[in-house]
C-alpha positions as CSV (number, residue, x, y, z in Angstrom):
1,X,-5.1,109.7,187.4
2,X,-1.8,107.9,187.6
3,X,-0.8,104.6,186.1
4,X,1.0,101.7,187.7
5,X,4.3,103.3,186.6
6,X,4.0,105.6,189.6
7,X,4.8,102.8,192.0
8,X,8.0,102.1,190.1
9,X,9.4,105.6,190.1
10,X,11.2,107.0,193.2
11,X,12.9,110.1,191.9
12,X,12.4,113.1,194.1
13,X,11.7,115.3,191.1
14,X,8.8,113.0,190.1
15,X,7.3,113.2,193.5
16,X,7.6,116.9,193.6
17,X,5.9,117.2,190.2
18,X,3.0,115.0,191.2
19,X,2.6,117.1,194.4
20,X,2.7,120.3,192.5
21,X,0.2,119.1,189.9
22,X,-2.3,118.1,192.6
23,X,-1.9,121.4,194.3
24,X,-2.4,123.3,191.1
25,X,-5.5,121.4,190.2
26,X,-7.0,122.0,193.7
27,X,-6.3,125.7,193.5
28,X,-7.9,125.9,190.1
29,X,-11.0,124.0,191.2
30,X,-11.3,126.2,194.4
31,X,-10.9,129.4,192.4
32,X,-13.5,128.3,189.9
33,X,-16.0,127.5,192.7
34,X,-15.4,130.9,194.4
35,X,-16.5,132.6,191.2
36,X,-19.1,130.2,189.7
37,X,-20.0,127.6,192.3
38,X,-23.7,126.9,192.5
39,X,-23.8,126.2,196.2
40,X,-25.7,123.1,195.5
41,X,-24.5,120.9,192.6
42,X,-21.9,118.4,193.8
43,X,-21.8,120.3,197.1
44,X,-20.0,123.2,195.6
45,X,-19.3,126.5,197.5
46,X,-21.5,129.4,196.6
47,X,-19.9,131.5,193.9
48,X,-19.6,135.2,193.9
49,X,-21.0,135.6,190.4
50,X,-24.1,133.5,191.3
51,X,-25.1,136.0,194.1
52,X,-27.3,139.1,193.6
53,X,-24.8,142.0,193.4
54,X,-25.3,145.2,195.3
55,X,-24.6,147.1,192.0
56,X,-24.7,146.1,188.4
57,X,-24.1,147.8,185.1
58,X,-25.8,146.4,182.0
59,X,-24.3,146.6,178.5
60,X,-27.1,146.6,176.0
61,X,-27.4,143.8,173.4
62,X,-26.4,146.3,170.6
63,X,-24.0,148.3,172.8
64,X,-20.3,148.1,173.8
65,X,-18.3,148.9,176.9
66,X,-17.7,152.6,177.3
67,X,-15.8,154.8,179.7
68,X,-19.2,155.8,181.2
69,X,-20.0,152.2,181.9
70,X,-16.7,151.7,183.8
71,X,-17.3,154.9,185.7
72,X,-20.8,153.8,186.6
73,X,-19.4,150.5,188.0
74,X,-16.9,152.5,190.1
75,X,-19.7,154.8,191.3
76,X,-21.8,151.9,192.4
77,X,-19.1,150.7,194.8
78,X,-19.6,152.0,198.4
79,X,-16.7,154.2,199.5
80,X,-16.2,152.0,202.6
81,X,-15.1,149.1,200.3
82,X,-12.6,151.0,198.3
83,X,-10.0,148.2,198.6
84,X,-12.1,146.0,196.4
85,X,-10.5,144.9,193.1
86,X,-11.6,144.2,189.5
87,X,-11.8,140.6,188.2
88,X,-12.1,139.8,184.5
89,X,-10.6,137.7,181.8
90,X,-7.4,138.8,180.0
91,X,-9.3,138.9,176.7
92,X,-11.8,141.3,178.1
93,X,-9.2,143.6,179.6
94,X,-6.8,143.6,176.7
95,X,-9.3,143.3,173.9
96,X,-12.0,145.7,175.2
97,X,-10.6,148.0,177.9
98,X,-6.8,148.5,177.6
99,X,-7.1,150.8,174.6
100,X,-10.1,152.8,175.9
101,X,-9.6,156.5,176.5
102,X,-11.8,159.1,178.2
103,X,-13.1,162.3,176.6
104,X,-9.7,164.0,177.1
105,X,-7.8,161.2,175.4
106,X,-6.4,159.8,178.7
107,X,-6.2,156.0,179.0
108,X,-8.8,154.5,181.3
109,X,-6.8,151.4,181.9
110,X,-3.1,151.3,182.6
111,X,-0.4,148.6,182.7
112,X,2.6,149.2,184.9
113,X,5.6,147.0,185.6
114,X,5.6,145.7,189.2
115,X,8.5,145.3,191.5
116,X,8.9,141.7,190.4
117,X,9.0,142.6,186.7
118,X,5.5,141.4,186.1
119,X,2.8,143.7,184.6
120,X,0.2,145.2,187.0
121,X,-3.2,146.1,185.6
122,X,-5.6,148.8,186.7
123,X,-8.8,150.6,185.7
124,X,-9.2,154.2,187.0
125,X,-6.6,153.4,189.6
126,X,-8.2,150.2,190.8
127,X,-6.3,146.9,190.6
128,X,-7.4,144.4,187.9
129,X,-7.0,140.7,188.5
130,X,-7.0,138.6,185.3
131,X,-8.8,135.2,185.7
132,X,-10.2,132.5,183.4
133,X,-13.1,132.0,185.8
134,X,-15.0,135.1,184.6
135,X,-16.5,134.9,181.1
136,X,-14.9,136.8,178.2
137,X,-16.8,139.8,177.0
138,X,-18.7,139.1,173.7
139,X,-20.6,141.4,171.4
140,X,-23.5,139.0,171.3
141,X,-24.5,136.4,174.0
142,X,-27.2,133.7,174.1
143,X,-28.0,134.6,177.8
144,X,-27.2,137.5,180.0
145,X,-23.5,137.1,180.9
146,X,-21.4,138.7,183.7
147,X,-18.0,139.5,182.2
148,X,-16.4,141.6,184.9
149,X,-16.9,142.4,188.6
150,X,-15.5,144.4,191.4
151,X,-15.3,142.6,194.7
152,X,-13.3,142.5,197.9
153,X,-12.2,138.9,198.4
154,X,-11.9,139.4,202.2
155,X,-15.7,139.3,202.1
156,X,-15.6,135.7,201.0
157,X,-15.3,133.0,203.6
158,X,-13.7,129.7,202.6
159,X,-13.9,126.8,204.9
160,X,-11.9,123.6,204.6
161,X,-13.3,120.6,206.6
162,X,-10.6,118.2,205.6
163,X,-7.0,118.7,204.4
164,X,-6.0,117.0,201.1
165,X,-6.3,113.3,201.4
166,X,-4.6,111.1,198.9
167,X,-5.8,107.5,198.3
168,X,-4.8,104.8,195.9
169,X,-7.0,102.2,194.3
170,X,-7.1,99.8,191.3
171,X,-9.2,100.4,188.3
172,X,-10.3,96.8,187.6
173,X,-11.3,97.7,184.0
174,X,-7.8,98.8,183.0
175,X,-5.7,97.2,185.8
176,X,-4.2,100.7,186.4
177,X,-3.3,101.8,189.9
178,X,-5.2,105.1,190.4
179,X,-4.2,108.0,192.8
180,X,-7.0,110.3,193.9
181,X,-6.7,113.5,195.9
182,X,-9.7,114.7,197.9
183,X,-10.3,117.9,199.8
184,X,-13.6,119.1,201.4
185,X,-14.2,122.8,200.8
186,X,-17.2,125.1,201.4
187,X,-17.6,128.8,201.0
188,X,-19.9,131.8,200.6
189,X,-19.7,135.6,200.3
190,X,-20.7,137.0,203.7
191,X,-20.9,140.6,202.6
192,X,-22.1,141.6,199.1
193,X,-21.8,145.3,199.6
194,X,-18.4,145.2,197.8
195,X,-19.8,143.3,194.8
196,X,-20.5,145.2,191.6
197,X,-21.0,143.3,188.3
198,X,-21.0,144.2,184.6
199,X,-23.4,142.2,182.5
200,X,-23.8,141.9,178.7
201,X,-27.5,141.6,177.9
202,X,-28.8,139.0,175.5
203,X,-32.0,141.0,174.7
204,X,-32.8,144.7,174.2
């Protein structure tokens, strides 16, 4: 929401900032829907984590993530979908997996410096994407919670029925001039063979 001041500012940097803020908000909303959209509420896309995965690894209520669990998730992925990637939160990766070693003391997860100078994360050689749209791993949960998944994003179809449309209106309660950006987006995973989830169980 933007106040009446917007109409009085003509600096290019201000216009670029508003455009970037709208784009960032749209991307964040779309990413959130791709992972957690219900497919129904508020006409959201159907999220990957609301689907029934081809494979799943449960972590018991009293258990913790082990090398064997990560290997089981890897084994559950069909070899034809070997370009699938991990998705989890930074807290899960750094706090639970980054320091994990196998029976020979070799690290399961690795952090390498990419060409652009940014760190690249992987588990057993498979790329890890850090995202805030997947729940953090917790030792206890109130309900069964997916905290990580392997998925090939090429298997998700995203459809935009309308490009971003920006409209202005007046909020008569505050006399502010409001700016609203709207975009119609729908989507669904068309192939779940590449989807493997890891779930923390709430009960034994």
